[in-house]
MIDOSE-1310 file (N, C-alpha, C; in nm, 2 decimals, decimal comma, always signed):
residues 136
makp	+0,09/-0,12/+0,00/+0,00/+0,00/+0,00/+0,09/+0,12/+0,00; +0,05/+0,22/-0,08/+0,13/+0,34/-0,09/+0,12/+0,43/+0,03; +0,23/+0,50/+0,07/+0,22/+0,59/+0,18/+0,13/+0,71/+0,14; +0,07/+0,77/+0,23/-0,01/+0,89/+0,20/+0,08/+1,00/+0,13
imqr	+0,02/+1,07/+0,05/+0,09/+1,18/-0,03/+0,17/+1,27/+0,06; +0,10/+1,31/+0,17/+0,17/+1,41/+0,26/+0,30/+1,35/+0,32; +0,30/+1,22/+0,35/+0,42/+1,16/+0,41/+0,53/+1,16/+0,30; +0,50/+1,13/+0,18/+0,60/+1,13/+0,07/+0,65/+1,27/+0,05
lqaq	+0,56/+1,37/+0,05/+0,61/+1,51/+0,03/+0,70/+1,55/+0,15; +0,67/+1,51/+0,27/+0,75/+1,55/+0,38/+0,89/+1,48/+0,37; +0,89/+1,35/+0,33/+1,01/+1,28/+0,31/+1,10/+1,35/+0,21; +1,04/+1,42/+0,11/+1,12/+1,48/+0,01/+1,15/+1,63/+0,04
gvrl	+1,11/+1,67/+0,16/+1,14/+1,80/+0,21/+1,06/+1,91/+0,15; +0,94/+1,88/+0,09/+0,85/+1,98/+0,03/+0,78/+2,05/+0,15; +0,78/+2,18/+0,14/+0,71/+2,27/+0,24/+0,56/+2,24/+0,22; +0,49/+2,21/+0,33/+0,35/+2,18/+0,32/+0,27/+2,29/+0,39
tdqr	+0,21/+2,37/+0,30/+0,12/+2,47/+0,34/-0,02/+2,41/+0,37; -0,11/+2,48/+0,44/-0,24/+2,42/+0,47/-0,31/+2,39/+0,34; -0,29/+2,47/+0,23/-0,36/+2,45/+0,11/-0,30/+2,32/+0,04; -0,17/+2,30/+0,04/-0,11/+2,18/-0,01/-0,16/+2,06/+0,06
rtia	-0,17/+2,07/+0,19/-0,22/+1,96/+0,27/-0,36/+1,92/+0,23; -0,44/+2,02/+0,21/-0,58/+1,99/+0,17/-0,58/+1,93/+0,03; -0,51/+1,98/-0,06/-0,50/+1,92/-0,20/-0,45/+1,78/-0,19; -0,35/+1,75/-0,11/-0,29/+1,62/-0,09/-0,40/+1,52/-0,03
avld	-0,47/+1,57/+0,06/-0,58/+1,49/+0,12/-0,69/+1,45/+0,02; -0,72/+1,55/-0,06/-0,82/+1,53/-0,17/-0,77/+1,42/-0,26; -0,65/+1,43/-0,30/-0,59/+1,33/-0,39/-0,58/+1,20/-0,33; -0,54/+1,19/-0,20/-0,54/+1,06/-0,14/-0,67/+0,99/-0,14
eadd	-0,78/+1,07/-0,13/-0,91/+1,01/-0,12/-0,97/+0,98/-0,26; -0,91/+1,03/-0,36/-0,97/+1,02/-0,50/-0,96/+0,87/-0,55; -1,06/+0,82/-0,60/-1,06/+0,68/-0,66/-1,09/+0,69/-0,81; -1,08/+0,82/-0,86/-1,10/+0,84/-1,00/-0,98/+0,91/-1,05
hpdv	-0,99/+0,98/-1,17/-0,88/+1,05/-1,23/-0,92/+1,20/-1,25; -0,92/+1,27/-1,15/-0,97/+1,41/-1,16/-0,88/+1,50/-1,24; -0,94/+1,60/-1,31/-0,86/+1,70/-1,37/-0,84/+1,82/-1,27; -0,77/+1,92/-1,31/-0,74/+2,03/-1,21/-0,87/+2,10/-1,17
eelh	-0,96/+2,11/-1,26/-1,09/+2,18/-1,22/-1,17/+2,10/-1,11; -1,17/+1,97/-1,13/-1,24/+1,88/-1,03/-1,16/+1,88/-0,90; -1,03/+1,88/-0,91/-0,95/+1,89/-0,78/-0,98/+2,02/-0,71; -0,99/+2,13/-0,79/-1,02/+2,26/-0,73/-1,15/+2,26/-0,66
aran	-1,25/+2,20/-0,73/-1,39/+2,20/-0,67/-1,39/+2,12/-0,54; -1,32/+2,01/-0,54/-1,31/+1,92/-0,41/-1,24/+1,99/-0,30; -1,12/+2,05/-0,34/-1,04/+2,12/-0,24/-1,11/+2,25/-0,19; -1,17/+2,32/-0,28/-1,24/+2,44/-0,25/-1,36/+2,42/-0,15
arda	-1,42/+2,30/-0,17/-1,53/+2,26/-0,08/-1,48/+2,25/+0,07; -1,36/+2,22/+0,09/-1,30/+2,21/+0,22/-1,24/+2,34/+0,27; -1,19/+2,42/+0,18/-1,12/+2,54/+0,21/-1,15/+2,64/+0,10; -1,24/+2,73/+0,12/-1,28/+2,83/+0,01/-1,17/+2,92/-0,03
risl	-1,06/+2,92/+0,05/-0,94/+3,01/+0,01/-0,86/+2,95/-0,10; -0,88/+2,83/-0,13/-0,79/+2,76/-0,23/-0,84/+2,81/-0,37; -0,75/+2,87/-0,44/-0,78/+2,92/-0,58/-0,74/+2,81/-0,68; -0,80/+2,83/-0,80/-0,77/+2,74/-0,91/-0,62/+2,75/-0,94
atvy	-0,56/+2,87/-0,94/-0,42/+2,89/-0,96/-0,33/+2,81/-0,86; -0,38/+2,81/-0,74/-0,30/+2,73/-0,64/-0,31/+2,58/-0,67; -0,42/+2,54/-0,71/-0,43/+2,39/-0,75/-0,34/+2,36/-0,87; -0,34/+2,45/-0,97/-0,25/+2,43/-1,08/-0,10/+2,43/-1,04
rtvk	-0,06/+2,52/-0,95/+0,08/+2,52/-0,91/+0,11/+2,40/-0,82; +0,02/+2,36/-0,74/+0,04/+2,24/-0,65/+0,05/+2,11/-0,73; -0,04/+2,10/-0,83/-0,03/+1,98/-0,92/+0,10/+1,97/-0,99; +0,15/+2,09/-1,04/+0,27/+2,09/-1,11/+0,39/+2,05/-1,01
lfee	+0,39/+2,10/-0,89/+0,49/+2,06/-0,79/+0,48/+1,91/-0,76; +0,36/+1,86/-0,75/+0,34/+1,72/-0,72/+0,39/+1,63/-0,83; +0,37/+1,68/-0,95/+0,42/+1,61/-1,07/+0,57/+1,61/-1,07; +0,63/+1,72/-1,05/+0,78/+1,74/-1,05/+0,84/+1,65/-0,95
tgil	+0,78/+1,63/-0,83/+0,84/+1,55/-0,73/+0,80/+1,40/-0,74; +0,73/+1,37/-0,85/+0,70/+1,23/-0,88/+0,59/+1,17/-0,79; +0,51/+1,26/-0,73/+0,40/+1,21/-0,65/+0,27/+1,18/-0,74; +0,25/+1,26/-0,84/+0,14/+1,24/-0,93/+0,18/+1,20/-1,07
drle	+0,10/+1,12/-1,14/+0,12/+1,10/-1,28/+0,01/+1,17/-1,35; +0,05/+1,24/-1,46/-0,04/+1,31/-1,55/-0,09/+1,20/-1,66; -0,22/+1,20/-1,68/-0,28/+1,11/-1,77/-0,35/+1,19/-1,88; -0,33/+1,16/-2,00/-0,39/+1,23/-2,12/-0,48/+1,12/-2,19
fgdg	-0,61/+1,14/-2,19/-0,70/+1,05/-2,24/-0,76/+1,09/-2,38; -0,70/+1,19/-2,44/-0,75/+1,24/-2,57/-0,87/+1,33/-2,57; -0,91/+1,38/-2,45/-1,02/+1,46/-2,44/-0,98/+1,61/-2,41; -0,85/+1,64/-2,42/-0,80/+1,77/-2,40/-0,79/+1,81/-2,25
rarf	-0,82/+1,72/-2,16/-0,80/+1,75/-2,02/-0,69/+1,66/-1,96; -0,60/+1,72/-1,89/-0,50/+1,64/-1,82/-0,57/+1,59/-1,69; -0,55/+1,46/-1,66/-0,61/+1,41/-1,54/-0,49/+1,36/-1,46; -0,52/+1,33/-1,33/-0,41/+1,29/-1,24/-0,45/+1,18/-1,15
edsq	-0,34/+1,10/-1,12/-0,36/+1,00/-1,02/-0,23/+0,98/-0,94; -0,24/+0,92/-0,83/-0,12/+0,90/-0,74/-0,03/+0,81/-0,82; +0,10/+0,84/-0,82/+0,20/+0,76/-0,90/+0,22/+0,63/-0,83; +0,19/+0,61/-0,70/+0,21/+0,49/-0,63/+0,09/+0,40/-0,62
rahh	-0,02/+0,43/-0,70/-0,14/+0,34/-0,70/-0,09/+0,21/-0,76; -0,16/+0,10/-0,72/-0,13/-0,03/-0,78/-0,15/-0,02/-0,93; -0,07/-0,10/-1,00/-0,07/-0,10/-1,15/-0,21/-0,14/-1,20; -0,25/-0,06/-1,30/-0,38/-0,09/-1,37/-0,37/-0,03/-1,51
dhli	-0,46/-0,07/-1,59/-0,48/-0,01/-1,73/-0,61/+0,06/-1,73; -0,63/+0,13/-1,84/-0,75/+0,21/-1,85/-0,83/+0,18/-1,98; -0,96/+0,18/-1,97/-1,05/+0,18/-2,08/-1,13/+0,31/-2,08; -1,12/+0,39/-2,18/-1,19/+0,52/-2,18/-1,31/+0,51/-2,27
dmdt	-1,43/+0,54/-2,22/-1,55/+0,55/-2,30/-1,55/+0,68/-2,38; -1,54/+0,66/-2,51/-1,53/+0,78/-2,60/-1,65/+0,87/-2,60; -1,77/+0,81/-2,56/-1,89/+0,89/-2,56/-1,91/+0,97/-2,43; -1,88/+0,91/-2,32/-1,90/+0,97/-2,19/-1,78/+1,03/-2,12
gevi	-1,66/+0,98/-2,16/-1,54/+1,02/-2,10/-1,51/+0,94/-1,97; -1,59/+0,84/-1,94/-1,57/+0,76/-1,82/-1,44/+0,68/-1,84; -1,37/+0,67/-1,73/-1,24/+0,60/-1,73/-1,26/+0,48/-1,64; -1,24/+0,36/-1,70/-1,26/+0,24/-1,62/-1,12/+0,17/-1,60
efvd	-1,09/+0,15/-1,48/-0,96/+0,08/-1,45/-0,98/-0,07/-1,45; -0,88/-0,14/-1,50/-0,88/-0,28/-1,50/-0,74/-0,34/-1,50; -0,73/-0,47/-1,46/-0,61/-0,54/-1,47/-0,64/-0,68/-1,53; -0,56/-0,72/-1,63/-0,59/-0,84/-1,69/-0,46/-0,92/-1,70
pdie	-0,45/-1,03/-1,63/-0,32/-1,11/-1,63/-0,28/-1,15/-1,77; -0,37/-1,18/-1,86/-0,33/-1,22/-2,00/-0,26/-1,11/-2,07; -0,32/-0,99/-2,06/-0,25/-0,87/-2,12/-0,12/-0,85/-2,06; -0,10/-0,86/-1,93/+0,03/-0,84/-1,87/+0,13/-0,94/-1,92
alqd	+0,09/-1,06/-1,93/+0,18/-1,17/-1,97/+0,22/-1,14/-2,12; +0,12/-1,10/-2,20/+0,15/-1,08/-2,34/+0,25/-0,96/-2,36; +0,23/-0,86/-2,29/+0,32/-0,74/-2,30/+0,47/-0,79/-2,26; +0,48/-0,86/-2,15/+0,61/-0,91/-2,11/+0,67/-1,00/-2,22
kiar	+0,59/-1,09/-2,27/+0,64/-1,18/-2,38/+0,69/-1,10/-2,50; +0,62/-1,00/-2,54/+0,66/-0,92/-2,65/+0,79/-0,84/-2,62; +0,80/-0,79/-2,50/+0,92/-0,72/-2,47/+1,04/-0,81/-2,47; +1,02/-0,93/-2,41/+1,13/-1,03/-2,41/+1,17/-1,08/-2,55
rlgy	+1,07/-1,10/-2,64/+1,10/-1,14/-2,78/+1,18/-1,03/-2,85; +1,16/-0,91/-2,81/+1,23/-0,80/-2,87/+1,36/-0,77/-2,80; +1,39/-0,85/-2,70/+1,52/-0,83/-2,63/+1,52/-0,73/-2,51; +1,40/-0,71/-2,45/+1,39/-0,62/-2,34/+1,32/-0,68/-2,22
rleg	+1,36/-0,63/-2,11/+1,29/-0,66/-1,98/+1,19/-0,54/-1,96; +1,07/-0,58/-1,94/+0,96/-0,47/-1,92/+0,98/-0,41/-1,79; +0,99/-0,28/-1,78/+1,00/-0,21/-1,65/+0,87/-0,14/-1,61; +0,79/-0,13/-1,71/+0,66/-0,06/-1,68/+0,59/-0,04/-1,82
hrle	+0,46/+0,00/-1,81/+0,39/+0,04/-1,93/+0,26/+0,11/-1,89; +0,20/+0,17/-1,99/+0,07/+0,23/-1,98/-0,01/+0,18/-2,09; -0,13/+0,13/-2,06/-0,22/+0,08/-2,17/-0,35/+0,16/-2,15; -0,39/+0,22/-2,26/-0,52/+0,29/-2,26/-0,60/+0,24/-2,39
llgr	-0,71/+0,19/-2,36/-0,80/+0,14/-2,46/-0,91/+0,24/-2,48; -0,95/+0,28/-2,60/-1,06/+0,37/-2,63/-1,17/+0,29/-2,69; -1,29/+0,31/-2,64/-1,40/+0,24/-2,70/-1,54/+0,30/-2,67; -1,64/+0,24/-2,73/-1,78/+0,28/-2,72/-1,86/+0,16/-2,67
kikd	-1,95/+0,18/-2,59/-2,04/+0,07/-2,54/-2,11/+0,01/-2,66; -2,12/-0,12/-2,66/-2,19/-0,20/-2,76/-2,34/-0,18/-2,72; -2,42/-0,14/-2,82/-2,56/-0,13/-2,80/-2,63/-0,25/-2,86; -2,71/-0,31/-2,78/-2,79/-0,43/-2,82/-2,88/-0,41/-2,93
């Protein structure tokens, strides 16, 4: 299990303002892939003094320190998730923008097999599938 974001920031010597603490707590609780505007709405609900600009600066800092991963799903919005979340892949619904996390052992094994066949040891990967719901 990943350590809370605040603990990792403290270990890196990042100065933790009250606003950064609030944003870190919001991110720790997120089970989705919020963009900056959604993070702002959630943080602002806890502390009305948190501006959108503060969230942008904080997300940039968290990215630079390796705390957050930026995800681009082709909808023009950067989304974010904790870099230490358990490995998973994404299926993006092209009509609704919903992001579905999944893990499939067969896909994992196939990716490893391909890397080895090409002479590589797989150190990591990102898989994003784009699709539309099948209508009966």
